[in-house]
C-alpha positions as protocol buffer text, in pm:
chain_id: "A"
residue {
  index: 1
  type: MET
  ca { x: -39 y: -20 z: 9 }
}
residue {
  index: 2
  type: GLY
  ca { x: 329 y: 275 z: 66 }
}
residue {
  index: 3
  type: PHE
  ca { x: 357 y: 207 z: -352 }
}
residue {
  index: 4
  type: LEU
  ca { x: 52 y: 246 z: -432 }
}
residue {
  index: 5
  type: SER
  ca { x: 24 y: 585 z: -179 }
}
residue {
  index: 6
  type: ASP
  ca { x: 280 y: 674 z: -297 }
}
residue {
  index: 7
  type: PHE
  ca { x: 302 y: 676 z: -734 }
}
residue {
  index: 8
  type: ARG
  ca { x: -82 y: 799 z: -695 }
}
residue {
  index: 9
  type: ALA
  ca { x: 68 y: 1085 z: -513 }
}
residue {
  index: 10
  type: MET
  ca { x: 362 y: 1098 z: -683 }
}
residue {
  index: 11
  type: VAL
  ca { x: 193 y: 1058 z: -1042 }
}
residue {
  index: 12
  type: ILE
  ca { x: -146 y: 1307 z: -863 }
}
residue {
  index: 13
  type: GLY
  ca { x: 141 y: 1588 z: -754 }
}
residue {
  index: 14
  type: ILE
  ca { x: 294 y: 1655 z: -1105 }
}
residue {
  index: 15
  type: LEU
  ca { x: 22 y: 1696 z: -1290 }
}
residue {
  index: 16
  type: LEU
  ca { x: -175 y: 1948 z: -1070 }
}
residue {
  index: 17
  type: GLU
  ca { x: 164 y: 2112 z: -1081 }
}
residue {
  index: 18
  type: SER
  ca { x: 181 y: 2138 z: -1459 }
}
residue {
  index: 19
  type: PHE
  ca { x: -203 y: 2145 z: -1551 }
}
residue {
  index: 20
  type: PRO
  ca { x: -216 y: 2531 z: -1566 }
}
residue {
  index: 21
  type: PHE
  ca { x: 62 y: 2616 z: -1803 }
}
residue {
  index: 22
  type: ILE
  ca { x: -113 y: 2292 z: -2030 }
}
residue {
  index: 23
  type: LEU
  ca { x: -414 y: 2542 z: -2010 }
}
residue {
  index: 24
  type: LEU
  ca { x: -274 y: 2834 z: -2091 }
}
residue {
  index: 25
  type: GLY
  ca { x: -53 y: 2735 z: -2388 }
}
residue {
  index: 26
  type: VAL
  ca { x: -350 y: 2476 z: -2477 }
}
residue {
  index: 27
  type: ILE
  ca { x: -573 y: 2877 z: -2477 }
}
residue {
  index: 28
  type: ILE
  ca { x: -300 y: 3015 z: -2649 }
}
residue {
  index: 29
  type: SER
  ca { x: -254 y: 2810 z: -2895 }
}
residue {
  index: 30
  type: ALA
  ca { x: -599 y: 2797 z: -3018 }
}
residue {
  index: 31
  type: LEU
  ca { x: -664 y: 3214 z: -3000 }
}
residue {
  index: 32
  type: LEU
  ca { x: -387 y: 3180 z: -3281 }
}
residue {
  index: 33
  type: GLN
  ca { x: -511 y: 2931 z: -3443 }
}
residue {
  index: 34
  type: THR
  ca { x: -841 y: 3092 z: -3539 }
}
residue {
  index: 35
  type: LEU
  ca { x: -721 y: 3496 z: -3530 }
}
residue {
  index: 36
  type: VAL
  ca { x: -381 y: 3464 z: -3704 }
}
residue {
  index: 37
  type: SER
  ca { x: -352 y: 3428 z: -4028 }
}
residue {
  index: 38
  type: ASP
  ca { x: -24 y: 3182 z: -4181 }
}
residue {
  index: 39
  type: GLN
  ca { x: -36 y: 3507 z: -4468 }
}
residue {
  index: 40
  type: THR
  ca { x: 64 y: 3757 z: -4231 }
}
residue {
  index: 41
  type: LEU
  ca { x: 259 y: 3620 z: -4020 }
}
residue {
  index: 42
  type: GLN
  ca { x: 537 y: 3492 z: -4326 }
}
residue {
  index: 43
  type: ARG
  ca { x: 472 y: 3932 z: -4418 }
}
residue {
  index: 44
  type: TRP
  ca { x: 707 y: 3942 z: -4125 }
}
residue {
  index: 45
  type: ILE
  ca { x: 983 y: 3657 z: -4215 }
}
residue {
  index: 46
  type: PRO
  ca { x: 1323 y: 3833 z: -4354 }
}
residue {
  index: 47
  type: LYS
  ca { x: 1458 y: 3772 z: -4602 }
}
residue {
  index: 48
  type: LYS
  ca { x: 1838 y: 3693 z: -4505 }
}
residue {
  index: 49
  type: THR
  ca { x: 1997 y: 3455 z: -4276 }
}
residue {
  index: 50
  type: ILE
  ca { x: 2066 y: 3579 z: -3970 }
}
residue {
  index: 51
  type: PRO
  ca { x: 1778 y: 3887 z: -3927 }
}
residue {
  index: 52
  type: GLY
  ca { x: 1624 y: 3503 z: -4038 }
}
residue {
  index: 53
  type: ILE
  ca { x: 1783 y: 3290 z: -3751 }
}
residue {
  index: 54
  type: LEU
  ca { x: 1620 y: 3455 z: -3529 }
}
residue {
  index: 55
  type: PHE
  ca { x: 1359 y: 3681 z: -3610 }
}
residue {
  index: 56
  type: GLY
  ca { x: 1317 y: 3208 z: -3577 }
}
residue {
  index: 57
  type: CYS
  ca { x: 1480 y: 3162 z: -3264 }
}
residue {
  index: 58
  type: LEU
  ca { x: 1262 y: 3430 z: -3117 }
}
residue {
  index: 59
  type: LEU
  ca { x: 896 y: 3357 z: -3303 }
}
residue {
  index: 60
  type: GLY
  ca { x: 800 y: 3177 z: -2987 }
}
residue {
  index: 61
  type: ILE
  ca { x: 847 y: 3496 z: -2812 }
}
residue {
  index: 62
  type: ILE
  ca { x: 461 y: 3551 z: -3009 }
}
residue {
  index: 63
  type: PHE
  ca { x: 382 y: 3234 z: -3060 }
}
residue {
  index: 64
  type: PRO
  ca { x: 443 y: 3028 z: -2734 }
}
residue {
  index: 65
  type: LEU
  ca { x: 268 y: 2705 z: -2867 }
}
residue {
  index: 66
  type: CYS
  ca { x: 494 y: 2318 z: -2740 }
}
residue {
  index: 67
  type: GLU
  ca { x: 637 y: 2145 z: -3001 }
}
residue {
  index: 68
  type: CYS
  ca { x: 330 y: 1984 z: -3011 }
}
residue {
  index: 69
  type: GLY
  ca { x: 166 y: 2285 z: -3172 }
}
residue {
  index: 70
  type: ILE
  ca { x: 442 y: 2382 z: -3383 }
}
residue {
  index: 71
  type: ILE
  ca { x: 570 y: 2126 z: -3590 }
}
residue {
  index: 72
  type: PRO
  ca { x: 219 y: 2138 z: -3785 }
}
residue {
  index: 73
  type: VAL
  ca { x: 265 y: 2528 z: -3764 }
}
residue {
  index: 74
  type: VAL
  ca { x: 537 y: 2510 z: -3955 }
}
residue {
  index: 75
  type: HIS
  ca { x: 394 y: 2281 z: -4183 }
}
residue {
  index: 76
  type: ARG
  ca { x: 208 y: 2539 z: -4252 }
}
residue {
  index: 77
  type: LEU
  ca { x: 392 y: 2807 z: -4339 }
}
residue {
  index: 78
  type: ILE
  ca { x: 698 y: 2625 z: -4565 }
}
residue {
  index: 79
  type: ARG
  ca { x: 467 y: 2527 z: -4804 }
}
residue {
  index: 80
  type: LYS
  ca { x: 351 y: 2910 z: -4838 }
}
residue {
  index: 81
  type: GLY
  ca { x: 676 y: 3065 z: -4810 }
}
residue {
  index: 82
  type: MET
  ca { x: 872 y: 3035 z: -4546 }
}
residue {
  index: 83
  type: PRO
  ca { x: 1251 y: 2897 z: -4540 }
}
residue {
  index: 84
  type: PRO
  ca { x: 1344 y: 2508 z: -4475 }
}
residue {
  index: 85
  type: TYR
  ca { x: 1576 y: 2676 z: -4272 }
}
residue {
  index: 86
  type: ILE
  ca { x: 1390 y: 2908 z: -4058 }
}
residue {
  index: 87
  type: GLY
  ca { x: 1114 y: 2663 z: -3900 }
}
residue {
  index: 88
  type: LEU
  ca { x: 1359 y: 2391 z: -3836 }
}
residue {
  index: 89
  type: VAL
  ca { x: 1484 y: 2640 z: -3593 }
}
residue {
  index: 90
  type: PHE
  ca { x: 1198 y: 2806 z: -3496 }
}
residue {
  index: 91
  type: MET
  ca { x: 1053 y: 2397 z: -3438 }
}
residue {
  index: 92
  type: LEU
  ca { x: 1390 y: 2336 z: -3231 }
}
residue {
  index: 93
  type: ALA
  ca { x: 1416 y: 2701 z: -3022 }
}
residue {
  index: 94
  type: GLY
  ca { x: 1008 y: 2798 z: -3016 }
}
residue {
  index: 95
  type: PRO
  ca { x: 943 y: 2478 z: -2740 }
}
residue {
  index: 96
  type: ILE
  ca { x: 1126 y: 2638 z: -2497 }
}
residue {
  index: 97
  type: ILE
  ca { x: 1180 y: 3079 z: -2582 }
}
residue {
  index: 98
  type: ASN
  ca { x: 815 y: 3144 z: -2483 }
}
residue {
  index: 99
  type: PRO
  ca { x: 704 y: 3284 z: -2204 }
}
residue {
  index: 100
  type: VAL
  ca { x: 533 y: 3045 z: -2115 }
}
residue {
  index: 101
  type: VAL
  ca { x: 775 y: 2759 z: -2059 }
}
residue {
  index: 102
  type: PHE
  ca { x: 997 y: 3008 z: -1925 }
}
residue {
  index: 103
  type: THR
  ca { x: 693 y: 3077 z: -1646 }
}
residue {
  index: 104
  type: SER
  ca { x: 692 y: 2709 z: -1609 }
}
residue {
  index: 105
  type: THR
  ca { x: 1044 y: 2682 z: -1495 }
}
residue {
  index: 106
  type: PHE
  ca { x: 1083 y: 2908 z: -1302 }
}
residue {
  index: 107
  type: VAL
  ca { x: 865 y: 2807 z: -1067 }
}
residue {
  index: 108
  type: ALA
  ca { x: 918 y: 2442 z: -1058 }
}
residue {
  index: 109
  type: PHE
  ca { x: 1280 y: 2548 z: -1001 }
}
residue {
  index: 110
  type: ARG
  ca { x: 1208 y: 2851 z: -745 }
}
residue {
  index: 111
  type: SER
  ca { x: 1527 y: 2723 z: -578 }
}
residue {
  index: 112
  type: HIS
  ca { x: 1723 y: 2764 z: -899 }
}
residue {
  index: 113
  type: PRO
  ca { x: 1630 y: 3064 z: -1099 }
}
residue {
  index: 114
  type: GLU
  ca { x: 1957 y: 3056 z: -1286 }
}
residue {
  index: 115
  type: MET
  ca { x: 1798 y: 2746 z: -1483 }
}
residue {
  index: 116
  type: PRO
  ca { x: 1444 y: 2871 z: -1675 }
}
residue {
  index: 117
  type: ILE
  ca { x: 1734 y: 3143 z: -1835 }
}
residue {
  index: 118
  type: PHE
  ca { x: 1999 y: 2907 z: -1873 }
}
residue {
  index: 119
  type: ARG
  ca { x: 1780 y: 2659 z: -2032 }
}
residue {
  index: 120
  type: LEU
  ca { x: 1668 y: 2957 z: -2275 }
}
residue {
  index: 121
  type: LEU
  ca { x: 2075 y: 3036 z: -2359 }
}
residue {
  index: 122
  type: LEU
  ca { x: 2149 y: 2686 z: -2434 }
}
residue {
  index: 123
  type: ALA
  ca { x: 1874 y: 2677 z: -2669 }
}
residue {
  index: 124
  type: PHE
  ca { x: 1892 y: 2981 z: -2819 }
}
residue {
  index: 125
  type: VAL
  ca { x: 2286 y: 2829 z: -2865 }
}
residue {
  index: 126
  type: ILE
  ca { x: 2156 y: 2549 z: -3051 }
}
residue {
  index: 127
  type: ALA
  ca { x: 1878 y: 2653 z: -3266 }
}
residue {
  index: 128
  type: SER
  ca { x: 2126 y: 2907 z: -3426 }
}
residue {
  index: 129
  type: ILE
  ca { x: 2394 y: 2651 z: -3438 }
}
residue {
  index: 130
  type: ILE
  ca { x: 2122 y: 2456 z: -3654 }
}
residue {
  index: 131
  type: GLY
  ca { x: 1971 y: 2726 z: -3819 }
}
residue {
  index: 132
  type: LEU
  ca { x: 2323 y: 2852 z: -3922 }
}
residue {
  index: 133
  type: TRP
  ca { x: 2425 y: 2478 z: -4069 }
}
residue {
  index: 134
  type: ALA
  ca { x: 2091 y: 2444 z: -4194 }
}
residue {
  index: 135
  type: ALA
  ca { x: 2097 y: 2809 z: -4457 }
}
residue {
  index: 136
  type: TRP
  ca { x: 2426 y: 2678 z: -4546 }
}
residue {
  index: 137
  type: ARG
  ca { x: 2319 y: 2279 z: -4687 }
}
residue {
  index: 138
  type: LEU
  ca { x: 1996 y: 2292 z: -4693 }
}
residue {
  index: 139
  type: GLY
  ca { x: 1693 y: 2405 z: -4974 }
}
residue {
  index: 140
  type: ASP
  ca { x: 1380 y: 2229 z: -5072 }
}
residue {
  index: 141
  type: SER
  ca { x: 1575 y: 1970 z: -5113 }
}
residue {
  index: 142
  type: ALA
  ca { x: 1597 y: 1949 z: -4701 }
}
residue {
  index: 143
  type: LEU
  ca { x: 1177 y: 1868 z: -4809 }
}
residue {
  index: 144
  type: ARG
  ca { x: 1022 y: 1485 z: -4771 }
}
residue {
  index: 145
  type: ASN
  ca { x: 835 y: 1625 z: -5102 }
}
residue {
  index: 146
  type: PRO
  ca { x: 860 y: 1976 z: -5216 }
}
residue {
  index: 147
  type: VAL
  ca { x: 687 y: 1920 z: -5543 }
}
residue {
  index: 148
  type: HIS
  ca { x: 462 y: 1725 z: -5423 }
}
residue {
  index: 149
  type: ILE
  ca { x: 377 y: 2026 z: -5088 }
}
residue {
  index: 150
  type: SER
  ca { x: 447 y: 2274 z: -5376 }
}
residue {
  index: 151
  type: HIS
  ca { x: 163 y: 2157 z: -5559 }
}
residue {
  index: 152
  type: VAL
  ca { x: -102 y: 2109 z: -5288 }
}
residue {
  index: 153
  type: HIS
  ca { x: -69 y: 2503 z: -5189 }
}
residue {
  index: 154
  type: GLU
  ca { x: -132 y: 2554 z: -5565 }
}
residue {
  index: 155
  type: ALA
  ca { x: -410 y: 2330 z: -5624 }
}
residue {
  index: 156
  type: ARG
  ca { x: -573 y: 2461 z: -5264 }
}
residue {
  index: 157
  type: GLY
  ca { x: -530 y: 2862 z: -5373 }
}
residue {
  index: 158
  type: SER
  ca { x: -742 y: 2751 z: -5748 }
}
residue {
  index: 159
  type: GLN
  ca { x: -994 y: 2576 z: -5513 }
}
residue {
  index: 160
  type: GLY
  ca { x: -999 y: 2914 z: -5295 }
}
residue {
  index: 161
  type: VAL
  ca { x: -1056 y: 3095 z: -5553 }
}
residue {
  index: 162
  type: ARG
  ca { x: -1315 y: 2908 z: -5689 }
}
residue {
  index: 163
  type: ASN
  ca { x: -1514 y: 2911 z: -5354 }
}
residue {
  index: 164
  type: LYS
  ca { x: -1416 y: 3258 z: -5357 }
}
residue {
  index: 165
  type: LEU
  ca { x: -1609 y: 3274 z: -5699 }
}
residue {
  index: 166
  type: THR
  ca { x: -1935 y: 3015 z: -5685 }
}
residue {
  index: 167
  type: SER
  ca { x: -1973 y: 3261 z: -5305 }
}
residue {
  index: 168
  type: SER
  ca { x: -1934 y: 3548 z: -5366 }
}
residue {
  index: 169
  type: LYS
  ca { x: -2225 y: 3637 z: -5141 }
}
residue {
  index: 170
  type: ALA
  ca { x: -2166 y: 3429 z: -4817 }
}
residue {
  index: 171
  type: PRO
  ca { x: -2142 y: 3630 z: -4593 }
}
residue {
  index: 172
  type: LYS
  ca { x: -1778 y: 3681 z: -4340 }
}
residue {
  index: 173
  type: PRO
  ca { x: -1817 y: 3390 z: -3942 }
}
residue {
  index: 174
  type: ALA
  ca { x: -1957 y: 3562 z: -3687 }
}
residue {
  index: 175
  type: TRP
  ca { x: -1780 y: 3622 z: -3392 }
}
residue {
  index: 176
  type: THR
  ca { x: -1962 y: 3290 z: -3234 }
}
residue {
  index: 177
  type: ASN
  ca { x: -1824 y: 3009 z: -3537 }
}
residue {
  index: 178
  type: LYS
  ca { x: -1483 y: 3205 z: -3383 }
}
residue {
  index: 179
  type: PHE
  ca { x: -1506 y: 3137 z: -3024 }
}
residue {
  index: 180
  type: HIS
  ca { x: -1664 y: 2828 z: -3075 }
}
residue {
  index: 181
  type: GLU
  ca { x: -1371 y: 2718 z: -3373 }
}
residue {
  index: 182
  type: THR
  ca { x: -1110 y: 2836 z: -3074 }
}
residue {
  index: 183
  type: LEU
  ca { x: -1254 y: 2598 z: -2817 }
}
residue {
  index: 184
  type: GLU
  ca { x: -1205 y: 2302 z: -3083 }
}
residue {
  index: 185
  type: HIS
  ca { x: -821 y: 2346 z: -3105 }
}
residue {
  index: 186
  type: ALA
  ca { x: -799 y: 2376 z: -2763 }
}
residue {
  index: 187
  type: ALA
  ca { x: -1032 y: 2056 z: -2696 }
}
residue {
  index: 188
  type: ILE
  ca { x: -831 y: 1909 z: -2971 }
}
residue {
  index: 189
  type: GLU
  ca { x: -496 y: 2026 z: -2871 }
}
residue {
  index: 190
  type: MET
  ca { x: -635 y: 1945 z: -2479 }
}
residue {
  index: 191
  type: PHE
  ca { x: -684 y: 1542 z: -2583 }
}
residue {
  index: 192
  type: ASP
  ca { x: -362 y: 1544 z: -2833 }
}
residue {
  index: 193
  type: VAL
  ca { x: -112 y: 1699 z: -2512 }
}
residue {
  index: 194
  type: GLY
  ca { x: -295 y: 1558 z: -2216 }
}
residue {
  index: 195
  type: LYS
  ca { x: -213 y: 1263 z: -2339 }
}
residue {
  index: 196
  type: PHE
  ca { x: 147 y: 1291 z: -2354 }
}
residue {
  index: 197
  type: LEU
  ca { x: 116 y: 1458 z: -1994 }
}
residue {
  index: 198
  type: VAL
  ca { x: -43 y: 1124 z: -1841 }
}
residue {
  index: 199
  type: LEU
  ca { x: 169 y: 881 z: -1944 }
}
residue {
  index: 200
  type: GLY
  ca { x: 491 y: 1106 z: -1832 }
}
residue {
  index: 201
  type: ALA
  ca { x: 371 y: 1190 z: -1521 }
}
residue {
  index: 202
  type: THR
  ca { x: 294 y: 771 z: -1516 }
}
residue {
  index: 203
  type: ILE
  ca { x: 679 y: 697 z: -1589 }
}
residue {
  index: 204
  type: THR
  ca { x: 839 y: 914 z: -1377 }
}
residue {
  index: 205
  type: ALA
  ca { x: 630 y: 830 z: -1111 }
}
residue {
  index: 206
  type: LEU
  ca { x: 722 y: 420 z: -1156 }
}
residue {
  index: 207
  type: LEU
  ca { x: 1088 y: 517 z: -1149 }
}
residue {
  index: 208
  type: GLN
  ca { x: 1109 y: 730 z: -930 }
}
residue {
  index: 209
  type: THR
  ca { x: 857 y: 464 z: -720 }
}
residue {
  index: 210
  type: VAL
  ca { x: 1011 y: 115 z: -896 }
}
residue {
  index: 211
  type: VAL
  ca { x: 1344 y: 158 z: -960 }
}
residue {
  index: 212
  type: SER
  ca { x: 1605 y: 138 z: -639 }
}
residue {
  index: 213
  type: ARG
  ca { x: 1695 y: 431 z: -525 }
}
residue {
  index: 214
  type: LYS
  ca { x: 2071 y: 272 z: -520 }
}
residue {
  index: 215
  type: TRP
  ca { x: 2061 y: 271 z: -915 }
}
residue {
  index: 216
  type: LEU
  ca { x: 1930 y: 613 z: -979 }
}
residue {
  index: 217
  type: LEU
  ca { x: 2271 y: 659 z: -792 }
}
residue {
  index: 218
  type: ALA
  ca { x: 2440 y: 501 z: -1049 }
}
residue {
  index: 219
  type: LEU
  ca { x: 2301 y: 645 z: -1309 }
}
residue {
  index: 220
  type: SER
  ca { x: 2363 y: 1011 z: -1117 }
}
residue {
  index: 221
  type: ASP
  ca { x: 2765 y: 929 z: -1150 }
}
residue {
  index: 222
  type: GLY
  ca { x: 3016 y: 1035 z: -1375 }
}
residue {
  index: 223
  type: ASP
  ca { x: 3082 y: 1362 z: -1559 }
}
residue {
  index: 224
  type: TRP
  ca { x: 2892 y: 1275 z: -1877 }
}
residue {
  index: 225
  type: ALA
  ca { x: 2708 y: 965 z: -1796 }
}
residue {
  index: 226
  type: PRO
  ca { x: 2385 y: 1149 z: -1572 }
}
residue {
  index: 227
  type: HIS
  ca { x: 2363 y: 1366 z: -1915 }
}
residue {
  index: 228
  type: VAL
  ca { x: 2323 y: 1121 z: -2184 }
}
residue {
  index: 229
  type: PHE
  ca { x: 2026 y: 933 z: -1966 }
}
residue {
  index: 230
  type: MET
  ca { x: 1836 y: 1211 z: -1865 }
}
residue {
  index: 231
  type: MET
  ca { x: 1841 y: 1270 z: -2265 }
}
residue {
  index: 232
  type: GLY
  ca { x: 1700 y: 989 z: -2349 }
}
residue {
  index: 233
  type: LEU
  ca { x: 1443 y: 976 z: -2030 }
}
residue {
  index: 234
  type: SER
  ca { x: 1337 y: 1308 z: -2169 }
}
residue {
  index: 235
  type: TYR
  ca { x: 1335 y: 1136 z: -2570 }
}
residue {
  index: 236
  type: ILE
  ca { x: 1151 y: 875 z: -2427 }
}
residue {
  index: 237
  type: LEU
  ca { x: 899 y: 1004 z: -2236 }
}
residue {
  index: 238
  type: SER
  ca { x: 812 y: 1363 z: -2465 }
}
residue {
  index: 239
  type: ILE
  ca { x: 629 y: 1540 z: -2255 }
}
residue {
  index: 240
  type: CYS
  ca { x: 534 y: 1907 z: -2318 }
}
residue {
  index: 241
  type: SER
  ca { x: 778 y: 2137 z: -2249 }
}
residue {
  index: 242
  type: THR
  ca { x: 506 y: 2348 z: -2110 }
}
residue {
  index: 243
  type: ALA
  ca { x: 466 y: 2088 z: -1760 }
}
residue {
  index: 244
  type: ASP
  ca { x: 824 y: 1873 z: -1817 }
}
residue {
  index: 245
  type: SER
  ca { x: 1018 y: 2150 z: -1550 }
}
residue {
  index: 246
  type: PHE
  ca { x: 783 y: 1954 z: -1318 }
}
residue {
  index: 247
  type: VAL
  ca { x: 848 y: 1620 z: -1416 }
}
residue {
  index: 248
  type: ALA
  ca { x: 1251 y: 1739 z: -1386 }
}
residue {
  index: 249
  type: VAL
  ca { x: 1268 y: 1865 z: -1047 }
}
residue {
  index: 250
  type: THR
  ca { x: 1137 y: 1526 z: -890 }
}
residue {
  index: 251
  type: PHE
  ca { x: 1493 y: 1405 z: -1017 }
}
residue {
  index: 252
  type: SER
  ca { x: 1670 y: 1698 z: -875 }
}
residue {
  index: 253
  type: PRO
  ca { x: 1811 y: 1534 z: -533 }
}
residue {
  index: 254
  type: ASP
  ca { x: 2024 y: 1219 z: -712 }
}
residue {
  index: 255
  type: PHE
  ca { x: 2036 y: 1429 z: -1041 }
}
residue {
  index: 256
  type: SER
  ca { x: 2311 y: 1728 z: -1119 }
}
residue {
  index: 257
  type: LEU
  ca { x: 2085 y: 2063 z: -1217 }
}
residue {
  index: 258
  type: GLY
  ca { x: 2342 y: 2006 z: -1546 }
}
residue {
  index: 259
  type: ALA
  ca { x: 2181 y: 1670 z: -1571 }
}
residue {
  index: 260
  type: LEU
  ca { x: 1910 y: 1838 z: -1587 }
}
residue {
  index: 261
  type: LEU
  ca { x: 1962 y: 2103 z: -1792 }
}
residue {
  index: 262
  type: ALA
  ca { x: 1995 y: 1925 z: -2099 }
}
residue {
  index: 263
  type: PHE
  ca { x: 1631 y: 1634 z: -1982 }
}
residue {
  index: 264
  type: LEU
  ca { x: 1494 y: 2045 z: -2032 }
}
residue {
  index: 265
  type: VAL
  ca { x: 1590 y: 2140 z: -2371 }
}
residue {
  index: 266
  type: PHE
  ca { x: 1667 y: 1766 z: -2508 }
}
residue {
  index: 267
  type: GLY
  ca { x: 1327 y: 1656 z: -2519 }
}
residue {
  index: 268
  type: ALA
  ca { x: 1205 y: 1915 z: -2515 }
}
residue {
  index: 269
  type: MET
  ca { x: 1367 y: 2037 z: -2895 }
}
residue {
  index: 270
  type: LEU
  ca { x: 1347 y: 1629 z: -3018 }
}
residue {
  index: 271
  type: ASP
  ca { x: 1182 y: 1339 z: -2842 }
}
residue {
  index: 272
  type: ILE
  ca { x: 1039 y: 1029 z: -3021 }
}
residue {
  index: 273
  type: LYS
  ca { x: 647 y: 1250 z: -3130 }
}
residue {
  index: 274
  type: SER
  ca { x: 816 y: 1520 z: -3245 }
}
residue {
  index: 275
  type: THR
  ca { x: 1076 y: 1276 z: -3409 }
}
residue {
  index: 276
  type: LEU
  ca { x: 768 y: 1143 z: -3561 }
}
residue {
  index: 277
  type: MET
  ca { x: 608 y: 1442 z: -3670 }
}
residue {
  index: 278
  type: LEU
  ca { x: 954 y: 1589 z: -3801 }
}
residue {
  index: 279
  type: LEU
  ca { x: 1048 y: 1340 z: -4035 }
}
residue {
  index: 280
  type: LYS
  ca { x: 641 y: 1374 z: -4251 }
}
residue {
  index: 281
  type: VAL
  ca { x: 768 y: 1674 z: -4339 }
}
residue {
  index: 282
  type: PHE
  ca { x: 1164 y: 1646 z: -4334 }
}
residue {
  index: 283
  type: ARG
  ca { x: 1438 y: 1424 z: -4470 }
}
residue {
  index: 284
  type: ALA
  ca { x: 1542 y: 1143 z: -4265 }
}
residue {
  index: 285
  type: LYS
  ca { x: 1906 y: 1295 z: -4360 }
}
residue {
  index: 286
  type: THR
  ca { x: 1809 y: 1624 z: -4224 }
}
residue {
  index: 287
  type: VAL
  ca { x: 1672 y: 1527 z: -3966 }
}
residue {
  index: 288
  type: PHE
  ca { x: 1891 y: 1325 z: -3764 }
}
residue {
  index: 289
  type: THR
  ca { x: 2159 y: 1541 z: -3823 }
}
residue {
  index: 290
  type: VAL
  ca { x: 1936 y: 1771 z: -3614 }
}
residue {
  index: 291
  type: MET
  ca { x: 1930 y: 1482 z: -3361 }
}
residue {
  index: 292
  type: GLY
  ca { x: 2348 y: 1440 z: -3365 }
}
residue {
  index: 293
  type: ILE
  ca { x: 2414 y: 1802 z: -3367 }
}
residue {
  index: 294
  type: THR
  ca { x: 2187 y: 1894 z: -3077 }
}
residue {
  index: 295
  type: ALA
  ca { x: 2241 y: 1642 z: -2889 }
}
residue {
  index: 296
  type: VAL
  ca { x: 2655 y: 1720 z: -2920 }
}
residue {
  index: 297
  type: VAL
  ca { x: 2549 y: 2034 z: -2837 }
}
residue {
  index: 298
  type: VAL
  ca { x: 2344 y: 1927 z: -2512 }
}
residue {
  index: 299
  type: LEU
  ca { x: 2575 y: 1725 z: -2398 }
}
residue {
  index: 300
  type: ILE
  ca { x: 2869 y: 2025 z: -2387 }
}
residue {
  index: 301
  type: GLY
  ca { x: 2634 y: 2276 z: -2281 }
}
residue {
  index: 302
  type: SER
  ca { x: 2468 y: 2059 z: -1977 }
}
residue {
  index: 303
  type: ILE
  ca { x: 2886 y: 1974 z: -1877 }
}
residue {
  index: 304
  type: ALA
  ca { x: 2999 y: 2300 z: -1919 }
}
residue {
  index: 305
  type: PHE
  ca { x: 2672 y: 2407 z: -1665 }
}
residue {
  index: 306
  type: ASP
  ca { x: 2727 y: 2219 z: -1396 }
}
residue {
  index: 307
  type: LYS
  ca { x: 3205 y: 2294 z: -1403 }
}
residue {
  index: 308
  type: LEU
  ca { x: 2990 y: 2647 z: -1392 }
}
residue {
  index: 309
  type: ALA
  ca { x: 2780 y: 2626 z: -1132 }
}
residue {
  index: 310
  type: THR
  ca { x: 3024 y: 2445 z: -896 }
}
residue {
  index: 311
  type: TYR
  ca { x: 3248 y: 2845 z: -939 }
}
residue {
  index: 312
  type: LEU
  ca { x: 2940 y: 3057 z: -856 }
}
């Protein structure tokens, strides 16, 4: 009974702490989906590489979406003309460099206010490196099927013209329709995000209550092994970036802040579900190269963070 009580208490605790941030992110995502058009955003896209990378890194401030909602949005933007390298930067940086995730990380790590700052900085560095590489090496060939995407876009554009010609007298949607559409998007995204959160909270609680503390302590020992383990764990758990801080903090008694930083950065940028979604947009070689670069930079950055923490 002691095991069940601890397991239940940990699952409920993680869900209760993370739910407000999940709800906030879902509501903002739904409002942006229904009120802001992709065409409007495309007009803001810079034409030069460096401003484009900065734009992709900071776009999450305007569109505070987690990784669950970013990839479909970027897919649509790429089909409408967004350069692939900016899409990659936004996909990687957006789930971390946004106010909702920064706030949730700050709340989870109240005793370590440097964590949200270094999480943001490391994400910015990684996304910028990959953006520079992608701008140099990639073009439309990075997309899984650029010709098909272009044809789909053209077909939808011509269909839209026909619809306008045949229904020019149709009334514009009322605000009630927008409200219902927003609620529908929020409900769908809440279900998509919530199921991964529940799964992640359950697995985390099992690790904390079933796995031997000695085994976890053994994994937490070493210069780089704890960081690799936490990166792998974050990839498997696939927790939304608005809630992963509350899962990571449960490992704080055993793992260093650098290992927890690796969990928070790598898992928010890449996990099982986002990898599968990326493979629908980009070629496998591009996706696996991005994964390799991200893993190496996260490992180096998180170890450096531990070294720096010893001097602070």
